[in-house]
C-alpha positions in Angstrom: -24.1 -94.8 -74.9 -24.2 -91.8 -72.5 -27.7 -91.4 -71.1 -29.4 -88.0 -71.1 -32.4 -86.4 -69.5 -34.6 -83.7 -70.8 -35.0 -80.4 -68.9 -38.7 -80.9 -68.4 -39.8 -83.1 -65.4 -43.6 -82.7 -65.5 -45.2 -85.5 -63.6 -48.7 -86.1 -62.2 -48.5 -87.0 -58.5 -51.3 -89.1 -57.0 -51.0 -90.5 -53.6 -49.9 -89.6 -50.1 -46.7 -87.6 -49.2 -46.1 -90.3 -46.7 -45.2 -92.7 -49.5 -42.2 -90.5 -50.4 -40.7 -90.4 -46.9 -38.5 -93.2 -45.6 -39.8 -95.1 -42.6 -36.7 -94.4 -40.6 -37.0 -90.6 -40.9 -37.1 -88.9 -37.5 -40.4 -87.2 -38.3 -42.0 -90.4 -39.3 -40.8 -92.1 -36.1 -41.9 -89.3 -33.9 -45.3 -89.1 -35.6 -46.0 -92.7 -34.5 -45.8 -91.7 -30.8 -47.1 -88.1 -30.9 -50.6 -87.5 -29.7 -51.9 -83.9 -29.8 -55.6 -84.6 -29.6 -55.8 -82.7 -26.3 -54.2 -79.5 -27.6 -57.2 -77.7 -29.1 -59.1 -77.9 -25.8 -56.1 -76.7 -23.9 -55.8 -73.5 -26.0 -59.4 -72.9 -26.9 -59.8 -70.2 -24.3 -57.3 -68.1 -26.1 -59.4 -67.9 -29.3 -62.7 -66.3 -30.0 -65.3 -69.1 -30.8 -67.5 -67.1 -33.2 -65.7 -64.0 -34.5 -62.7 -63.2 -36.6 -60.8 -65.1 -39.3 -60.1 -68.8 -38.8 -56.6 -69.2 -37.3 -53.9 -71.7 -37.9 -54.8 -75.1 -36.4 -53.0 -75.4 -33.0 -51.8 -78.9 -33.8 -50.4 -77.8 -37.2 -48.6 -74.9 -35.6 -47.1 -77.0 -32.8 -46.1 -79.7 -35.3 -44.2 -77.1 -37.4 -42.3 -75.9 -34.3 -41.5 -79.5 -33.2 -40.3 -80.4 -36.7 -38.0 -77.4 -36.6 -36.4 -78.4 -33.3 -36.2 -82.1 -34.3 -34.3 -81.1 -37.5 -32.3 -78.3 -35.9 -34.1 -75.6 -37.8 -35.0 -73.2 -34.9 -35.5 -69.9 -36.8 -39.0 -69.4 -38.1 -38.0 -67.8 -41.4 -35.6 -70.6 -42.3 -38.1 -73.3 -41.1 -40.9 -72.0 -43.4 -38.5 -71.7 -46.3 -37.4 -75.3 -45.7 -41.0 -76.5 -45.3 -41.9 -75.1 -48.7 -39.5 -77.7 -50.3 -39.3 -80.4 -47.7 -41.9 -83.0 -48.1 -41.3 -84.5 -44.7 -42.0 -81.3 -42.9 -45.2 -80.7 -45.0 -46.5 -84.2 -44.2 -45.6 -84.0 -40.5 -47.4 -80.7 -40.1 -50.4 -81.8 -42.1 -50.0 -79.6 -45.1 -50.6 -80.8 -48.7 -48.2 -80.7 -51.6 -49.7 -77.5 -53.1 -51.2 -76.1 -49.9 -50.0 -72.7 -48.8 -47.9 -72.5 -45.6 -48.4 -69.8 -42.9 -46.2 -66.8 -42.7 -43.3 -67.1 -40.2 -44.7 -64.2 -38.1 -47.8 -66.4 -37.4 -45.6 -68.7 -35.3 -44.3 -65.7 -33.3 -47.8 -64.5 -32.5 -48.8 -68.0 -31.5 -46.0 -68.3 -29.1 -46.8 -65.0 -27.6 -50.4 -65.9 -27.3 -49.9 -69.3 -25.7 -47.2 -68.2 -23.3 -44.4 -70.2 -21.7 -46.5 -72.1 -19.2 -48.5 -73.7 -21.9 -45.3 -74.9 -23.6 -44.3 -76.3 -20.2 -47.5 -78.3 -20.2 -46.6 -79.6 -23.7 -43.3 -80.7 -22.4 -44.9 -82.3 -19.3 -47.1 -84.3 -21.6 -44.0 -85.9 -23.2 -42.7 -86.8 -19.8 -46.1 -88.5 -19.0 -45.9 -90.4 -22.2 -42.4 -91.6 -21.5 -43.5 -92.6 -18.0 -46.4 -94.6 -19.3 -44.1 -96.3 -21.8 -41.8 -97.3 -18.9 -38.7 -95.5 -20.1 -38.9 -92.7 -17.4 -38.6 -94.6 -14.1 -37.4 -91.7 -11.9 -35.3 -93.9 -9.6 -32.1 -92.1 -10.4 -32.2 -88.5 -11.4 -29.2 -86.4 -12.7 -29.2 -82.7 -12.1 -27.0 -80.3 -14.0 -27.0 -76.8 -15.5 -25.6 -75.2 -18.6 -25.1 -71.7 -20.0 -26.9 -70.7 -23.2 -25.5 -67.7 -25.1 -28.0 -64.9 -25.5 -28.9 -63.6 -28.9 -27.1 -60.3 -28.6 -24.0 -58.7 -30.1 -20.9 -57.5 -28.3 -21.6 -54.0 -29.4 -24.9 -54.0 -27.4 -23.1 -54.4 -24.1 -22.9 -51.4 -21.8 -21.4 -50.6 -18.4 -23.6 -50.2 -15.3 -22.2 -47.3 -13.2 -23.1 -46.6 -9.6 -24.3 -43.1 -10.5 -26.7 -44.5 -13.1 -28.1 -46.9 -10.5 -28.5 -44.1 -8.0 -30.2 -42.0 -10.6 -32.8 -44.7 -11.4 -33.3 -45.8 -7.7 -32.5 -42.8 -5.5 -32.4 -43.5 -1.7 -35.2 -42.1 0.4 -32.8 -39.8 2.2 -29.7 -38.8 0.2 -26.5 -39.5 2.2 -23.4 -37.7 1.0 -21.2 -40.1 2.8 -22.8 -43.1 1.1 -22.6 -41.5 -2.3 -18.9 -40.8 -1.8 -18.4 -44.4 -0.8 -20.1 -45.6 -4.0 -18.0 -43.2 -6.1 -14.8 -44.6 -4.4 -15.9 -48.2 -5.2 -16.4 -47.2 -8.8 -12.9 -45.8 -9.1 -11.4 -48.7 -7.2 -11.2 -52.4 -7.8 -14.7 -53.3 -6.6 -16.2 -53.7 -10.0 -19.3 -55.7 -9.1 -21.6 -52.7 -9.7 -20.0 -51.7 -12.9 -19.7 -54.9 -14.9 -21.1 -55.1 -18.4 -24.8 -55.5 -19.0 -26.8 -56.2 -22.1 -28.8 -53.2 -23.3 -30.9 -55.1 -25.9 -31.8 -58.1 -23.8 -32.0 -57.0 -20.2 -33.0 -60.5 -19.0 -29.6 -61.9 -20.0 -26.7 -61.5 -17.6 -22.9 -61.9 -17.8 -21.6 -65.3 -16.8 -18.9 -67.9 -17.7 -18.4 -71.6 -17.0 -14.6 -71.3 -16.4 -12.2 -68.8 -14.8 -10.0 -68.7 -17.9 -12.9 -67.7 -20.2 -14.4 -64.3 -20.7 -17.9 -63.3 -19.4 -20.7 -63.6 -22.0 -24.3 -62.6 -21.9 -26.1 -65.8 -21.1 -29.0 -67.7 -19.7 -28.8 -70.7 -17.6 -30.8 -73.9 -18.0 -31.3 -76.2 -15.0 -32.2 -79.7 -16.0 -33.3 -83.0 -14.4 -32.5 -86.1 -16.6 -33.7 -89.6 -15.9 -31.0 -92.3 -15.7 -32.8 -95.1 -17.5 -33.1 -93.7 -21.1 -32.1 -90.1 -20.7 -35.6 -88.6 -20.6 -35.7 -85.0 -19.5 -38.0 -84.9 -16.4 -37.9 -81.2 -15.7 -36.1 -78.0 -16.6 -36.1 -74.3 -15.9 -34.3 -71.3 -17.4 -32.9 -68.4 -15.3 -30.5 -65.6 -15.9 -26.8 -66.6 -16.2 -26.0 -65.2 -12.7 -28.3 -67.6 -10.9 -26.6 -70.0 -8.5 -27.0 -73.6 -9.4 -27.4 -74.7 -5.8 -30.5 -72.6 -5.3 -32.5 -74.5 -8.0 -31.6 -78.2 -7.4 -34.3 -78.9 -4.8 -37.0 -77.2 -6.9 -36.0 -79.4 -9.9 -36.2 -82.5 -7.8 -39.6 -81.6 -6.4 -40.9 -80.8 -9.8 -39.6 -84.1 -11.2 -41.2 -85.9 -8.3 -44.6 -84.4 -9.1 -44.3 -85.5 -12.7 -43.1 -89.1 -12.1 -45.4 -89.6 -9.1 -42.8 -90.7 -6.5 -39.6 -89.5 -4.8 -36.4 -90.5 -6.6 -34.1 -92.9 -4.7 -30.9 -91.2 -5.8 -30.0 -87.8 -7.1 -26.6 -87.1 -8.7 -24.9 -83.7 -9.3 -21.4 -82.3 -9.7 -19.3 -80.4 -7.2 -21.1 -77.1 -8.1 -24.0 -78.4 -5.9 -21.8 -79.5 -2.9 -23.4 -77.4 -0.2 -24.7 -78.4 3.2 -28.2 -77.1 2.4 -28.3 -79.4 -0.7 -27.3 -82.5 1.3 -29.6 -81.7 4.1 -32.7 -81.1 1.9 -32.2 -84.3 0.0 -31.7 -86.3 3.1 -34.9 -84.9 4.6 -36.7 -86.1 1.5 -35.3 -89.6 1.8 -33.0 -89.2 -1.2 -29.5 -90.6 -1.4 -27.3 -87.7 -2.7 -24.4 -88.9 -4.9 -22.6 -85.5 -5.1 -18.8 -85.3 -4.6 -18.1 -83.0 -1.7 -15.5 -80.3 -2.0 -12.5 -80.5 0.2 -12.4 -77.7 2.7 -9.9 -75.0 1.6 -7.1 -74.2 4.0 -6.5 -70.5 3.9 -5.3 -69.8 7.5 -2.9 -71.3 9.9 -5.8 -72.6 11.9 -8.3 -74.0 9.3 -12.0 -74.2 9.9 -11.9 -78.0 10.0 -10.2 -77.8 13.4 -13.3 -76.3 14.9 -15.7 -79.1 15.9 -19.5 -78.6 15.7 -21.5 -80.3 18.4 -25.0 -80.8 16.8 -26.5 -82.2 20.0 -25.7 -79.2 22.1 -25.5 -76.7 19.2 -22.0 -75.5 20.1 -18.6 -75.2 18.4 -15.4 -76.3 20.1 -12.1 -74.6 19.1 -8.8 -76.5 18.9 -8.1 -75.5 22.5 -11.5 -76.8 23.7 -13.1 -73.4 24.2 -16.8 -73.0 23.4 -18.2 -70.8 20.6 -21.9 -70.0 21.0 -24.4 -69.1 18.2 -25.5 -65.4 18.1 -26.0 -63.7 14.7 -27.8 -65.5 11.8 -27.0 -65.2 8.1 -28.8 -66.5 5.0 -28.0 -70.2 5.3 -26.3 -70.5 8.7 -25.2 -68.7 11.8 -22.2 -67.0 13.3 -20.7 -68.7 16.4 -18.6 -66.4 18.6 -16.1 -67.1 21.3 -15.6 -65.0 24.5 -12.9 -62.4 24.3 -11.6 -63.5 27.7 -11.0 -67.0 26.4 -9.2 -65.8 23.3 -7.1 -63.3 25.4 -5.4 -66.2 27.3 -5.2 -68.6 24.3 -1.7 -69.6 23.2 -2.9 -69.9 19.5 -4.2 -66.3 19.5 -1.6 -65.0 17.1 -2.4 -67.7 14.5 -6.1 -67.9 15.0 -7.3 -64.3 15.2 -6.8 -61.6 12.6 -5.5 -58.2 13.5 -7.9 -56.0 15.4 -10.2 -58.8 16.5 -10.7 -59.7 20.2 -12.6 -63.0 19.7 -13.1 -65.7 17.1 -16.1 -65.8 14.7 -17.0 -69.0 12.8 -19.9 -69.5 10.3 -21.6 -72.9 10.4 -24.3 -73.7 7.8 -27.7 -75.0 8.9 -27.0 -78.5 7.5 -23.4 -78.7 8.5 -23.7 -82.3 9.8 -25.0 -83.4 6.4 -22.0 -81.8 4.7 -19.7 -83.6 7.1 -21.4 -87.0 6.3 -21.0 -86.2 2.5 -17.3 -85.5 3.0 -16.8 -88.8 4.9 -18.7 -90.7 2.2 -16.7 -89.2 -0.6 -13.5 -90.5 1.0 -14.9 -94.1 0.8 -17.0 -94.0 -2.3 -17.9 -97.5 -3.5 -17.5 -98.7 -7.1 -21.3 -98.3 -7.5 -21.1 -94.7 -6.5 -18.3 -94.0 -8.9 -20.1 -95.7 -11.8 -23.3 -93.8 -11.0 -21.4 -90.5 -11.0 -19.8 -91.4 -14.3 -23.3 -92.0 -15.7 -24.3 -88.6 -14.4 -21.6 -87.0 -16.5 -22.6 -88.6 -19.8 -26.3 -88.5 -19.1 -26.8 -84.9 -18.1 -23.8 -83.4 -20.0 -24.6 -85.6 -22.9 -28.2 -84.2 -23.1 -26.9 -80.7 -23.1 -24.3 -81.5 -25.8 -27.0 -83.2 -27.9 -29.4 -80.3 -27.5 -26.8 -77.7 -28.4 -25.2 -79.6 -31.3 -28.4 -81.0 -33.0 -31.4 -79.0 -31.8 -30.2 -75.4 -31.7 -29.9 -74.9 -27.9 -26.3 -73.5 -28.3 -27.7 -70.0 -28.6 -30.9 -68.3 -27.8 -33.1 -67.8 -30.9 -35.1 -64.9 -29.5 -34.6 -62.4 -26.7 -36.2 -62.3 -23.3 -36.5 -64.9 -20.6 -39.9 -66.1 -21.6 -38.8 -66.7 -25.2 -35.8 -68.6 -23.9 -38.0 -70.7 -21.7 -40.2 -71.6 -24.7 -37.2 -72.6 -26.7 -35.9 -74.8 -23.9 -39.3 -76.5 -23.4 -39.7 -77.3 -27.1 -36.1 -78.6 -27.3 -36.7 -80.9 -24.3 -40.0 -82.1 -25.7 -38.4 -82.9 -29.1 -35.7 -84.9 -27.4 -38.2 -86.8 -25.2 -40.2 -87.7 -28.3 -37.1 -89.0 -29.9 -36.4 -91.2 -26.8 -40.0 -92.4 -26.8 -40.0 -93.3 -30.5 -36.7 -95.1 -30.2 -38.0 -97.1 -27.2 -41.2 -98.2 -28.9 -39.5 -99.0 -32.2 -37.0 -101.1 -30.3 -39.9 -103.1 -28.6 -41.3 -103.8 -32.1 -38.0 -105.1 -33.4 -37.5 -107.6 -30.6 -40.1 -110.2 -31.7 -38.7 -110.2 -35.2 -35.2 -110.7 -33.8 -36.4 -113.6 -31.7 -38.0 -115.2 -34.7 -34.9 -114.9 -36.8 -32.7 -116.2 -34.0 -34.9 -119.2 -33.4 -35.0 -120.0 -37.1 -31.2 -119.9 -37.4 -30.9 -122.2 -34.4 -33.3 -124.7 -35.9 -31.5 -124.6 -39.2 -28.1 -125.3 -37.6 -29.6 -128.2 -35.6 -31.0 -129.8 -38.7 -27.7 -129.5 -40.6 -25.3 -130.5 -37.9 -27.5 -132.6 -35.7 -26.3 -130.8 -32.6 -28.6 -129.3 -30.0 -28.0 -125.6 -29.4 -29.4 -123.4 -26.6 -31.9 -120.9 -28.0 -31.3 -117.3 -27.2 -33.8 -115.6 -24.9 -35.8 -112.5 -26.0 -33.9 -110.5 -23.4 -30.7 -111.4 -25.3 -32.2 -110.3 -28.6 -33.4 -107.0 -27.0 -29.8 -106.2 -25.7 -28.4 -107.1 -29.1 -30.9 -104.9 -30.9 
């Protein structure tokens, strides 16, 4: 007989919402390792102690935000709509079955009141918890950056003209010749001053991660990931135009402060292969596993034929003539030869460009470190190759996970500070996932060892053979 159910489902519920949520739910697992007992004291100075309406409990507000990022629901409106029908979110945030939820605008005001630096402290707390649990060792750190699409439409992009820049920032003494030069640049091919900018989110800048892709308004996140379990040790968000190499040392120093010691090895891709990077890491006693770029050959006499003598701070040209340092640039110096030496040189036609009387070569401040990195890349060991392979799936894997499952593929709100808050909450949610998985795994190991030992004893009783019992480490790896 075909079963039927009536339209009415009136039931009386008595008990805890926790009884209705599976034990393997991500919010249940994270709740076991989440400790926010310190949060009220950390934000107490932002609230009036004896005046005004009682606000939302800080722990409840933060739990709502973390639940959204753990489940990939990053928009406040959608999060509150989901929380009204999702028992797991209600229980995780501490709201009862019939208790009213706050308005979505309350979360916006709380973020604005707390500020990005307090969310950085929340993220740092997750790093400390992972370090105390032994899953953030800090021996090998992977550094990488990724672009995050800004929350703007293509119609909001405008063009920045040179005359608009001059109108907003006029020079102290107007120079007609300089103004004519800027006008000529605008009409010519030099379009650096006139590329598109975002009018609705001025902190975002046009950037791309490949030459065959169009520029998009983006932010850039710089991340340091631990090698052991993929814990995020440190991150920072900048505009999309920021150079990756300018932020690696800062991320390494910040990760060092959180883990309490200097990493033994730092890995990165070729986007960080600069002499200043190799030199800074070597001075900190860190082994850089960064594949050096091959020197481009764009002239008949390439730069690699000019030898730098670090002991005497001189450069020798292919004919043995000396180039001495004179003018300094941002990360290096210009070395110039004498015009008399170049006048008698047989390679003058191939070495010098038209109109020049002597040779000028730029040498970076840490050029010897760059040369050592190039020599090392030519004879990378298998361990170096494996470590660089781990860098690719550790750092890029984190960015892929954050974008695919936790809403980091696009900025939720506009402005650099809002983007930083989003990045800190995403990294904190992922660290809590790592911590919960590690602690849950440690609880499974004893049960695995007991079952394994029981099976071995049973086989010995049945067959009469003596079998070697598995070690707990084996069970841990199998689990």
